[in-house]
N, C-alpha and C positions, 0 to 999 in steps of 0.2 A: 149559281146561284145560292147566296146567303143559309142557310140552316138557322131557324130559330125556334125556341118556344118561348110561349105565351104561361103564364104560371099563375097556375087553378085558384087558390089560396094564398091567405096570405102564408110568408113566408119564412122565420129566424132564424140564420143557420147553429151550427152546434156547437157552434163555438161563441155564438151570437155575436159574432161582429156583424154582421152583415144582417140585415130586413130587406128582404123584396115584399109592394105589392099584388096583392091577386091585379091581374094584366097588366102588367109592365112583361118584357116582348126584351128577353136574351137572344141575344146573336151568340151561334156556338164558334167557338173560336179555334178549340183544339180537343179533341172530344177523346180520351183513353182514358181506360180504370187505374185504378181507384176513381180519380181525378176528373173533373171537365173546365175547362177552363171556356167562363160566355162574359161580353163586355152586356153592358147596360145602361143605355146611356154615356158613352164614348167610358165606362169607365170598365177595368177588365176585373173579374173574380174569381177565384177556387173555391170549389165544391165539394163537395162528396158525391160519387157521381149518381149514386144509389136516392140521398137522395131532391137528388135536381128530378131525373128521370119520375119520379115520386110526385113531385109535387109542380109538375109540366104536361102541359099539351101543348102538341104539334104543329103551329100556325097552316091555314089551311091554303094554299095556293093559288088562291081569289084574294083571299085580306091582304091587303097593303098597308103597312109599319112607316 
């Protein structure tokens, strides 16, 4: 099963290249510090691990996307 997280609030990355809206679902492709590689709508992004964890919440196992 894929590890997915949902953004809790609107997020703009530190370098302001990426913006994610509250409710978008991110699939974790590779999770390692200091960065995490995620995929949203079939596009991959690399974000600072700490920022990603702070602004997301894990999906309940009953929730399907």
